[in-house]
TISE-622808 format. One record per residue (C-alpha): residue number from 1; residue in three letters; x, y, z. Coordinates in steps of 0.05 Angstrom, whole numbers, plus 32768, in hexadecimal, padded with zeros to 4 digits. Example, Ala and Ser with C-alpha at 12.3 -4.5 7.8 and 13.67 -1.06 7.14 Angstrom:
BEGIN
{pt 1, Ala, {80F6, 7FA6, 809C}}
{pt 2, Ser, {8111, 7FEB, 808F}}
END
This chain:
BEGIN
{pt 1, Unk, {7E1F, 8193, 7153}}
{pt 2, Unk, {7E1C, 817C, 719B}}
{pt 3, Unk, {7E07, 8137, 7184}}
{pt 4, Unk, {7E42, 8133, 7154}}
{pt 5, Unk, {7E73, 8149, 718A}}
{pt 6, Unk, {7E56, 8114, 71B8}}
{pt 7, Unk, {7E60, 80DC, 7183}}
{pt 8, Unk, {7EA7, 80F4, 7175}}
{pt 9, Unk, {7EB5, 80F1, 71BF}}
{pt 10, Unk, {7E9A, 80AB, 71C6}}
{pt 11, Unk, {7EC5, 8092, 718D}}
{pt 12, Unk, {7F03, 80B2, 71A9}}
{pt 13, Unk, {7EF6, 8093, 71ED}}
{pt 14, Unk, {7EEF, 804D, 71CE}}
{pt 15, Unk, {7F2C, 8053, 71A2}}
{pt 16, Unk, {7F56, 806E, 71DC}}
{pt 17, Unk, {7F3F, 8037, 720C}}
{pt 18, Unk, {7F50, 8001, 71D7}}
{pt 19, Unk, {7F94, 801E, 71C8}}
{pt 20, Unk, {7FA5, 803A, 720C}}
{pt 21, Unk, {7F99, 7FFC, 7235}}
{pt 22, Unk, {7FCE, 7FD3, 7212}}
{pt 23, Unk, {8004, 7FB4, 723B}}
{pt 24, Unk, {8044, 7F95, 7226}}
{pt 25, Unk, {806A, 7F62, 724E}}
{pt 26, Unk, {80AE, 7F78, 7266}}
{pt 27, Unk, {80E0, 7F43, 7251}}
{pt 28, Unk, {8115, 7F45, 7289}}
{pt 29, Unk, {8156, 7F1F, 728E}}
{pt 30, Unk, {8169, 7EF8, 72CD}}
{pt 31, Unk, {818D, 7F35, 72E7}}
{pt 32, Unk, {814F, 7F60, 72E1}}
{pt 33, Unk, {8169, 7F87, 72A6}}
{pt 34, Unk, {813F, 7F8E, 7268}}
{pt 35, Unk, {815D, 7F61, 7233}}
{pt 36, Unk, {8157, 7F7D, 71EC}}
{pt 37, Unk, {815F, 7F38, 71D0}}
{pt 38, Unk, {811C, 7F24, 71EE}}
{pt 39, Unk, {80F3, 7F61, 71D8}}
{pt 40, Unk, {80B4, 7F55, 71AF}}
{pt 41, Unk, {80B8, 7F62, 7165}}
{pt 42, Unk, {8090, 7F9C, 7149}}
{pt 43, Unk, {8049, 7F8D, 7136}}
{pt 44, Unk, {8045, 7FC9, 7105}}
{pt 45, Unk, {8050, 7FB9, 70BD}}
{pt 46, Unk, {8027, 7FEF, 709A}}
{pt 47, Unk, {803E, 8034, 70B0}}
{pt 48, Unk, {8039, 8079, 7093}}
{pt 49, Unk, {8006, 8065, 7060}}
{pt 50, Unk, {7FD6, 809F, 706B}}
{pt 51, Unk, {7FE2, 80C9, 702C}}
{pt 52, Unk, {7FF1, 8112, 703B}}
{pt 53, Unk, {7FF2, 8109, 7087}}
{pt 54, Unk, {8039, 8108, 70A4}}
{pt 55, Unk, {8058, 8104, 70E9}}
{pt 56, Unk, {80A1, 8117, 70F4}}
{pt 57, Unk, {80CE, 8122, 7130}}
{pt 58, Unk, {80E8, 8169, 713F}}
{pt 59, Unk, {8131, 8157, 7142}}
{pt 60, Unk, {8148, 8189, 7177}}
{pt 61, Unk, {8110, 8171, 71A6}}
{pt 62, Unk, {812C, 812A, 71AF}}
{pt 63, Unk, {8144, 8114, 71F3}}
{pt 64, Unk, {8149, 80D0, 7217}}
{pt 65, Unk, {8104, 80DC, 7237}}
{pt 66, Unk, {80DB, 80FE, 7201}}
{pt 67, Unk, {80D4, 8125, 71C1}}
{pt 68, Unk, {80A5, 8151, 7199}}
{pt 69, Unk, {8080, 813A, 715A}}
{pt 70, Unk, {8068, 8164, 7120}}
{pt 71, Unk, {8028, 814F, 70FD}}
{pt 72, Unk, {8016, 816A, 70B9}}
{pt 73, Unk, {7FD2, 815C, 7097}}
{pt 74, Unk, {7FD4, 816E, 704D}}
{pt 75, Unk, {7F9A, 8142, 703D}}
{pt 76, Unk, {7F50, 8153, 7036}}
{pt 77, Unk, {7F3E, 812B, 7074}}
{pt 78, Unk, {7F30, 813B, 70BB}}
{pt 79, Unk, {7F61, 8114, 70E9}}
{pt 80, Unk, {7F62, 8107, 7133}}
{pt 81, Unk, {7F9B, 80EC, 715D}}
{pt 82, Unk, {7FA1, 80DD, 71A7}}
{pt 83, Unk, {7FD7, 80D9, 71DB}}
{pt 84, Unk, {7FE7, 808F, 71D7}}
{pt 85, Unk, {8028, 807A, 71B4}}
{pt 86, Unk, {8058, 803F, 71AF}}
{pt 87, Unk, {80A4, 8040, 71AD}}
{pt 88, Unk, {80CE, 8010, 7186}}
{pt 89, Unk, {811A, 8006, 7180}}
{pt 90, Unk, {8140, 7FEC, 7142}}
{pt 91, Unk, {816D, 7FB2, 7156}}
{pt 92, Unk, {8196, 7F8D, 7122}}
{pt 93, Unk, {816D, 7FAE, 70EA}}
{pt 94, Unk, {8129, 7F9A, 7108}}
{pt 95, Unk, {80F6, 7FC0, 7131}}
{pt 96, Unk, {80E3, 7FA9, 7178}}
{pt 97, Unk, {80B2, 7FC6, 71AA}}
{pt 98, Unk, {80D3, 7FE9, 71E4}}
{pt 99, Unk, {80BA, 7FC8, 7224}}
{pt 100, Unk, {8093, 7FF6, 7254}}
{pt 101, Unk, {80AF, 8001, 729A}}
{pt 102, Unk, {806B, 7FFC, 72BC}}
{pt 103, Unk, {8053, 7FBB, 72D7}}
{pt 104, Unk, {8009, 7FAD, 72C9}}
{pt 105, Unk, {7FD9, 7FD9, 72A3}}
{pt 106, Unk, {7FE4, 8021, 728E}}
{pt 107, Unk, {7FBD, 8054, 7265}}
{pt 108, Unk, {7FC0, 8096, 7243}}
{pt 109, Unk, {7F96, 80D6, 7249}}
{pt 110, Unk, {7F57, 80CC, 7220}}
{pt 111, Unk, {7F5A, 8109, 71F3}}
{pt 112, Unk, {7F54, 8114, 71A7}}
{pt 113, Unk, {7F7D, 8149, 7184}}
{pt 114, Unk, {7F5D, 8163, 7145}}
{pt 115, Unk, {7F8A, 8168, 7107}}
{pt 116, Unk, {7F5C, 8185, 70D3}}
{pt 117, Unk, {7F6A, 8188, 7089}}
{pt 118, Unk, {7FA4, 81B7, 7079}}
{pt 119, Unk, {7FBB, 81BF, 70C1}}
{pt 120, Unk, {7FF8, 81AC, 70E9}}
{pt 121, Unk, {8007, 81A0, 7132}}
{pt 122, Unk, {803E, 8191, 7163}}
{pt 123, Unk, {8037, 815D, 719A}}
{pt 124, Unk, {8069, 8152, 71D2}}
{pt 125, Unk, {8071, 810F, 71F5}}
{pt 126, Unk, {8096, 80FF, 7235}}
{pt 127, Unk, {809E, 80B2, 723A}}
{pt 128, Unk, {80C7, 80AF, 7279}}
{pt 129, Unk, {808A, 8098, 72A1}}
{pt 130, Unk, {807F, 805E, 7271}}
{pt 131, Unk, {80C3, 804C, 7252}}
{pt 132, Unk, {80F6, 806D, 727F}}
{pt 133, Unk, {8134, 808D, 7261}}
{pt 134, Unk, {8146, 806D, 721D}}
{pt 135, Unk, {818C, 8053, 720E}}
{pt 136, Unk, {81B0, 806A, 71D0}}
{pt 137, Unk, {8195, 804C, 7190}}
{pt 138, Unk, {8166, 8054, 7155}}
{pt 139, Unk, {811D, 8059, 7168}}
{pt 140, Unk, {80D9, 8068, 714D}}
{pt 141, Unk, {8098, 8081, 716B}}
{pt 142, Unk, {8056, 8067, 7151}}
{pt 143, Unk, {8013, 808A, 7158}}
{pt 144, Unk, {7FCF, 807A, 713B}}
{pt 145, Unk, {7FA6, 80AF, 7118}}
{pt 146, Unk, {7F5E, 80AC, 7101}}
{pt 147, Unk, {7F44, 80C3, 70BF}}
{pt 148, Unk, {7F03, 80DA, 70DE}}
{pt 149, Unk, {7EC5, 80E3, 70AF}}
{pt 150, Unk, {7E8C, 80DD, 70E1}}
{pt 151, Unk, {7E76, 80B8, 711F}}
{pt 152, Unk, {7E88, 806E, 7113}}
{pt 153, Unk, {7EA7, 807D, 70CF}}
{pt 154, Unk, {7EF2, 8082, 70D4}}
{pt 155, Unk, {7F31, 805E, 70BF}}
{pt 156, Unk, {7F6E, 8054, 70EC}}
{pt 157, Unk, {7FB5, 805F, 70D3}}
{pt 158, Unk, {7FF7, 8056, 70F6}}
{pt 159, Unk, {802D, 808C, 70EE}}
{pt 160, Unk, {8077, 8081, 7102}}
{pt 161, Unk, {80AF, 80B1, 710A}}
{pt 162, Unk, {80F7, 809B, 7116}}
{pt 163, Unk, {812A, 80BC, 7143}}
{pt 164, Unk, {816F, 80B0, 715F}}
{pt 165, Unk, {8184, 80B1, 71A8}}
{pt 166, Unk, {81CE, 80BE, 71AE}}
END
């Protein structure tokens, strides 16, 4: 059992390092303001394709600096998700990555939350440190989740949940 836990921990560390060490370039206008017209287009085209595993926003939790997500696993699979996430904004009908406010590299806590078969969970995120306070608009949060079978044997899926900042 200890060996299995060690392998799971190693996998989570590697996945978190790969996903958590991403950086996005801030596209600033001449005045120093972030210019939405120069944001990078979304790189996610296949979302919410993990049958019977869902992620939704708890509507009364939404603020300009965070929200709470609800995960539900109705599948027969053991799932694991971490603390990393990405925010995107819908502009003229297309999704664009919200630029981070941090210059240089950033990272997330290296932890894996278990979402076993038939279970559910809430997860709260505060993005003020990374994205600042969001302006009004239509957004989505994207998180990856693993269909974990055994050490080295897992599939990665991407879940998205939309929300509105007024």
